[in-house]
C-alpha positions in Angstrom: -16.9 -9.4 11.8 -20.1 -8.0 10.2 -20.7 -6.9 6.7 -20.7 -3.1 7.6 -17.2 -3.4 9.1 -15.9 -5.3 6.0 -17.2 -2.6 3.7 -15.8 0.1 5.9 -12.3 -1.5 5.8 -12.5 -2.0 2.0 -13.3 1.7 1.7 -10.6 2.8 4.0 -7.9 0.6 2.4 -9.1 1.7 -1.1 -9.0 5.4 -0.2 -5.5 5.0 1.3 -4.2 3.3 -1.8 -5.7 5.9 -4.1 -4.4 8.8 -2.0 -0.9 7.4 -1.7 -0.6 6.4 -5.3 -2.2 9.4 -7.0 -0.7 11.8 -4.4 2.8 10.9 -5.5 1.9 11.9 -9.1 0.4 15.2 -8.2 2.8 16.4 -5.5 6.1 15.4 -7.0 7.6 15.4 -10.5 8.4 11.7 -10.5 6.0 8.9 -11.1 5.7 7.1 -7.7 3.4 4.4 -6.7 3.4 3.7 -3.0 1.2 0.7 -3.3 1.4 -1.8 -6.2 -2.2 -2.7 -5.6 -3.1 0.6 -7.3 -1.6 -0.8 -10.5 -4.1 -3.6 -10.4 -5.0 -4.7 -13.9 -7.4 -7.5 -14.5 -6.1 -7.9 -18.1 -4.8 -11.3 -18.7 -1.7 -10.0 -20.4 -0.4 -7.9 -17.4 2.8 -9.5 -16.4 4.5 -6.6 -14.6 6.7 -7.5 -11.7 4.9 -6.6 -8.5 6.8 -6.3 -5.2 3.7 -6.4 -3.1 2.4 -9.6 -4.7 5.9 -11.1 -4.2 6.0 -10.2 -0.5 2.5 -11.6 0.0 3.3 -14.8 -2.1 0.1 -13.9 -3.9 -0.2 -15.3 -7.4 -2.1 -12.4 -9.0 -3.4 -8.9 -8.4 -6.9 -10.1 -9.1 -6.8 -12.6 -6.2 -5.3 -9.9 -3.9 -8.1 -7.5 -4.9 -10.8 -10.0 -4.1 -9.2 -11.0 -0.8 -9.1 -7.3 0.2 -12.7 -6.9 -0.9 -13.7 -9.8 1.3 -12.3 -7.9 4.3 -9.0 -9.7 4.7 -6.0 -7.7 5.9 -2.7 -7.8 4.1 -1.4 -9.6 7.2 -4.2 -12.2 6.9 -3.3 -12.7 3.2 0.4 -13.0 3.9 -0.2 -15.6 6.7 -2.5 -17.6 4.5 0.2 -17.7 1.8 3.0 -18.6 4.1 4.5 -15.1 3.9 5.7 -12.8 6.6 3.6 -9.7 7.1 6.7 -7.9 8.4 8.1 -8.0 4.8 4.9 -6.3 3.6 5.2 -3.6 6.2 8.9 -3.0 5.4 8.1 -2.8 1.6 5.3 -0.3 2.0 7.3 1.7 4.5 10.2 1.9 2.1 7.9 2.9 -0.8 6.2 5.6 1.2 9.5 7.0 2.6 10.8 7.2 -1.0 7.7 9.1 -2.0 8.2 11.5 0.9 11.9 12.0 -0.1 10.7 12.9 -3.6 8.2 15.4 -2.2 10.9 17.0 -0.1 13.3 17.2 -3.0 10.6 18.8 -5.2 9.9 21.4 -2.5 6.2 20.3 -2.0 6.9 19.7 1.7 9.3 21.2 4.2 12.1 19.4 6.0 10.0 19.6 9.2 6.9 18.1 7.4 9.1 15.4 5.9 10.5 14.4 9.3 7.0 14.5 10.9 5.5 12.4 8.2 8.4 10.0 8.1 8.1 9.4 11.9 4.5 8.4 11.4 5.0 6.1 8.5 5.9 2.8 10.3 2.8 3.0 12.6 0.4 4.0 9.8 1.7 1.1 7.5 1.6 -1.4 10.4 -1.9 -0.5 11.3 -3.0 -0.6 7.6 -1.4 -4.0 7.0 -2.8 -5.5 10.3 -6.1 -3.5 10.0 -5.9 -2.5 13.6 
């Protein structure tokens, strides 16, 4: 894989993370973070429980950040740490579905939009985790 493809993937994943995490805060009334990576803090004192790090068997957000920056997919990271990428997909699917539920409840999307978005979630997450 060449350098241009790695940078492109980092930009795509970063954009998705920002859109998903900040989107939950602007569209709904609740504070929702679809991706714990968005909560990345390089401060040594940050000891917040992180479901994504747990699913990846990743020791820190900083290591996850640098692995993603190097162009590794979440599936690659999970595999390298002896974790199951399917758990990562399931976790992110649940988080995004919860965010969609909150958007529906707040009235920012219609029932039809909710159903359409929800139907797309598993494929979008799977492609993101596997960088297909």
